[in-house]
N, C-alpha and C positions, 0 to 999 in steps of 0.2 A: 388277780384282782380280788378285792374283798367281796364278801357276800353283799354288803351294803352297796358297793359299786355296781355289782351285777343287777341288783334290784332296781337301782336308779335307771340303768340302761333299759331294762325290761319295761319299766313304767313309761319311759319316754317313747319306746316303740309302740306300746299299747295306746298311748294318747295320740300319737301320729296316725295310727291305724283308725282310731275312732273318728278323728277329724276328717280323714280322707273318705272313709265310708259314709260319714254323714253328708259330706258334699256330694258324693256319688249319688246317694239316694235322693237328695234334695234337688238335684240337677243344677239349680242356681240358688245361692244363699248369700248371707252377709256374715261378717265377723261377729257382730253382736248377737245374731241369731244362733250361731254356733255356741257362743258363750252361754246363752240362755238355755238352749235345749240340751247341751251336754253337761251343763253345770260345771264348767271348767273356768279357771281364772283367765282374765283377759290376756295376761302376759303369756300364759301357757298356750293359749290358742294362737296368739300372734307369732310365737316362736315356731309352732308347728306349721302355720301357714307359710312363713318365710322358708322353712325347710322344704316343704312340699313344692313351693314355687321354684326354689333353686334347683330341685331335682327334675323339674319340668312336668310334674304330675298335675299341677293345677295352674289356672291363670285367672287374673283379675281383669274382667272385661266389661266396662261400662259401669253405670251407677243405677241404683234404685231411685224411684221418685222420692223427693224430699218430704219428710213429715214435719218439717219445721226447723230442723238442725242441718248439720252437714249431710250431704248425700252419702249413703252407704255404698261401698264398692260391691259390685256383683262378682261373686266368686264361683268358679265351676271347675270341674276336672278338664283335662285335655283329653278328649275322647280317643284321639289317634296317637296318644303317647306310646301305646303298644297296639299291635294288631295280632289277630290269630287267623290261621288259614285252615279251611276245611275242604276236604275232598270227598265227593260222593261217587263211589264206584258202582257202575251198572254194567250189564252184560255187554252192551255195545257202545258205551260212552262213559265219560266221567265229567263231573261238575267240579269246578274250582271256584271257591269263594274266599273272601277275606272280610273279617268283621272288626269293628272298633270295640272299644271297651264297654259300649252300651249294647253291643250285639247288632248294631246296624251294619247291613251288608254294604261295603264300600266297593266291592268288586264281585261280579258273577260272570261265569262263562262256561260254555259246554264244549267238550272236545270229543269228536266221534272216533273213538279208539276202542275196538273190541277187546274184551278182557282175554288175556292169555297168561298162564303161569310161567312166564319166561323172563329172564333178565332184561331183555329188550323192552318189554312192557313196563316193568317197574322203573326202568331208567327213563322211559318216555314221560311218565308221570312226574318223576323227580326233576327231570329237565324242564318240564313246563312250570313247576313251582319255582325253580331257580330263576328261570327267565322272567317270571312275574315279579319276583323280588328285585332282580337286577334292573328291569326296565323302569321300576318305580323308585330306584335308588334308595331302597330301604337298607339301613344298617342291620347287621345280624341281631344286634341287641333289641331291635324293635319288634322282632318276631317272637311271640310267646311260644308258639309250637305249631305243629301240623297234625291235625286230627283227620283220620280216615274213617268214613262211614261206608260200610259195605253190605251188600245183600248176603247175609250169612250170620248165624249165631256165633259169638266169640267165646273163647275160654274165659273163665273167671278172672284171669290175670290180664285179659285183653291183649294177648300176644299172638293168638292163633284163631283162625276160623275153624270151628268144630263141625258146623253143618252148613254147607254152601252148595246145595243142589242146583239152585237156579243158575248160578254162574259157573258151576263146577269148580269152585274155589275152596273146597274143603281142604284144610291144611295150609292155607295161605298164611304167611308169617308177617308180623309187624316189622321184623328186621329187614324184610325186603325193601321197606321204605326207609327205616331209621338209619341203615348203614349207608344210604345214598344221600341223606339230607342232614346237615349239621345243626339240627334243631330237635327239641323233644318231640316225640311222635306218639300217637295214641290211636288205638283201633277199637271201633264200636260197631254194633249191629245198626243198620240204617234206621230201623224202626225206633230204637232206643234214642238215637240222636234226634230224630224228629220229635219224639216226646219231650226231650230236654228243651228244645226250642219252644214248644208250646207251653211248657211249664215256666220257662223264662218270661214269656209274654203274658202269662196268667199266674203271677206269683201268689194270688189269693187262693188258688186251688189247693186243697189238701189231697184230693183224689180225683181221678178221671180215667176214662177209657179212650185211647187214641186209635183212630182208624187212619192208617197211612195209605191213601188211595193213589198209589203209584202204579207204574206199569205192571208190577207184581204187588199184590196186596200185602200190607204189613200191619202190625198193631203193637201196642204197648199199654202197660198198666201203670198208673201213677197212684201210689199210696203213701200216706204220711209225708207228702211233699217230696217223694223220692221216686225214681224210676225203679219199679220192681223187676229184679233180675231172675230170681228163683235159684234153686239148687244147681241146675245145669244151664242157666242163662236163657231158657226159652220161655219165660213168663211173657204173656201177652201175644203169643203167636196165634192170634184169632183167625188168621187166614186159613188155618187148617181145621177150623170148626166144621164138622160135617152137617150140612143142611139138607142133603138129599143123598142117601146111600146109593141110589141108582143114577146119580148125576155124572157129569163129565169127569174124565180122568185128570187128576191133579199131578203136578210134577213130583209130589211126595209119594205117589204110588197108590193113594186112596182115591175114592170117587166122591164127588159132590162136595168138596171143600169150598168154603166161602171164596177162596182164591179163584175158583173156576166161574164164579158169578159176579164178583165185585172188583176184580182187578181192571186196570186200564186195558190190558190185552184182551180180556173177555168182553169188555164193552165194545172195543173196536171190532172184534170178531162178530159180535151180534149185530152191530150196525153196518158192517161191511165197508167201513171207512175210518179214517183217522179221527182222533179227537178234535183236531182243529177244523176238520170239515163237518164233523157231527154236530157240534153245539150251535154254530150259526144257523144251520138248517133246522135243528130242533126248536130253537127259540122262535123261528118264524111260524112254527106249527102248521106247516103246509104238508107234512108227511105224517099220517096217522101211524105208519109203521115205525118211524123213528121215535114218536111220542111213546109208543108201547114199549119199545126197547128200553127207553129211559125209565119208564114206570116199573118195568120188570127189574131193572137194576136197583131202583130205590126200594122196591118191595123186599128184595133179598137183603139189602143193607138194613132196612127196618127190622126184619126178622132177627138178624144177628144182634142188633142194638137192643131189641126187646128182651132177648134171652140174657144178654150180658147185664142188663139193668137189674135183673133178678139176683145176679151174683154180686155185682158191684154197684151199690147205690151211689152213683156219682155222675157228674156231667160227662157228655160225650164230645170229643173233639174230632172234627173232620179235617184231616191234614193232607199235605202232599200235592201231587200234580193236579188232581181233579178239584181240590178245594176252591180255587178261585172261580170255577165255573158254576158253583152252587148259588142259586137265587133264593130269595125269601120264600118264593112259592115252593121251591124244592124242600126247604126246611119245614114248611107247613105240612106238606105231603108226608114227609118222614115222620113228623110228630104224630099225625093222625094215624098212621099205620103202625107205629110203635105202641100207641095207647089203645087201639081198638081191635080186639078186647085185650085188656091187660090188668092184672090185679093192682099194679103200682104204676103210676103215671110218670112220664118224663116230660117236663115242661119244655116248650120251644126255646125258652131262654137258657135251657140246660144243654142245648146243642150249639157248640162253638165251632167257628170255621177259621182255619188257618189262612194266612195271606201270602206265604212265601213260595207256594207252588212247588215246582220240581226241585228247587234248591233247598227245600226244607231240611233234608238230612245233612247236607254239607254244612249249612249254616249252624244247625244244631250241634254238629260235631265240633266246629270251630269254637263254640261257646265253652267247651270243656276247659280250655286253657284260660279263657277270660274269667270264668268263675273262680278258678284257682288263684289267679292274679289278684282279683278284687279282694279276696279274703286273706291275702298274705301281705298286702302293702304295709 
């Protein structure tokens, strides 16, 4: 093919991508709005809309209110044209999620399966994924990929867990999943996956510090609109900040890590009950002991946030399992204890709270393939 022919094909692909991504970002739009905002010719836009519709990527659904002439057709993407699957692996269970092209969770479930580095374990997860796909009668082409979020730092190429003390999964390989599933597979640290979801929901953020308040504490740093990984992939592991050298023993071997004060496990241990029992009783405020347990938890969290605010001048995101339990009163308490005394203040509006609870890492993992797809249409 001539150079001119290749250039024409390339230009057509670029225009198609521009039109699709414009519709994606607009949620709902019209043909003339696309023409106006993209500064494309009407015939070019029409051709690309027809092509995208033929491929099943977009749909015309309803009309806008008339402004005097013919009503404009409402154009939008087909959100479930493709889906991505996310798996969140924990020590005693795993979460399975599926998201559409807007990152909306269309399926979430939890399976009580203890982790073990055995073929039977990996086959059980793969079998659960295959059963989900089969029961929903999804064609293979509809599945963008399977992303696994695990408790453990991964290698730079995302093929191996290099530090997995919590689950004893150091050395776990991505291929344990990929050779059992006929889809692209990806492996990520659960904290980084959670941060990706929070960044997805707050695209206006350039930087942030993410506290993943799960059964074990996790963290991540967002800089320049990217998840900061670091030379050996352990950037953001704020759970191992030492806040008391004489404190409780952490699973990492040191004492007084933030993990030992602000994980879900540490909160349940201090309260003497499960989280689901703790918070209803706490909110009734009939037990001064439980109120003090929660204040102690928030005090340690505020201490860490205050110190990190000196290093990274950015909003703080509370994410993960405990996030939905936070109230406006809790945020006010945190803000007060972060700022008193402190040379640099953190406004209450700079503390953001995630909404996806325990499924945050799995959903964030699934977004890996959605993000790839949207930018390559």
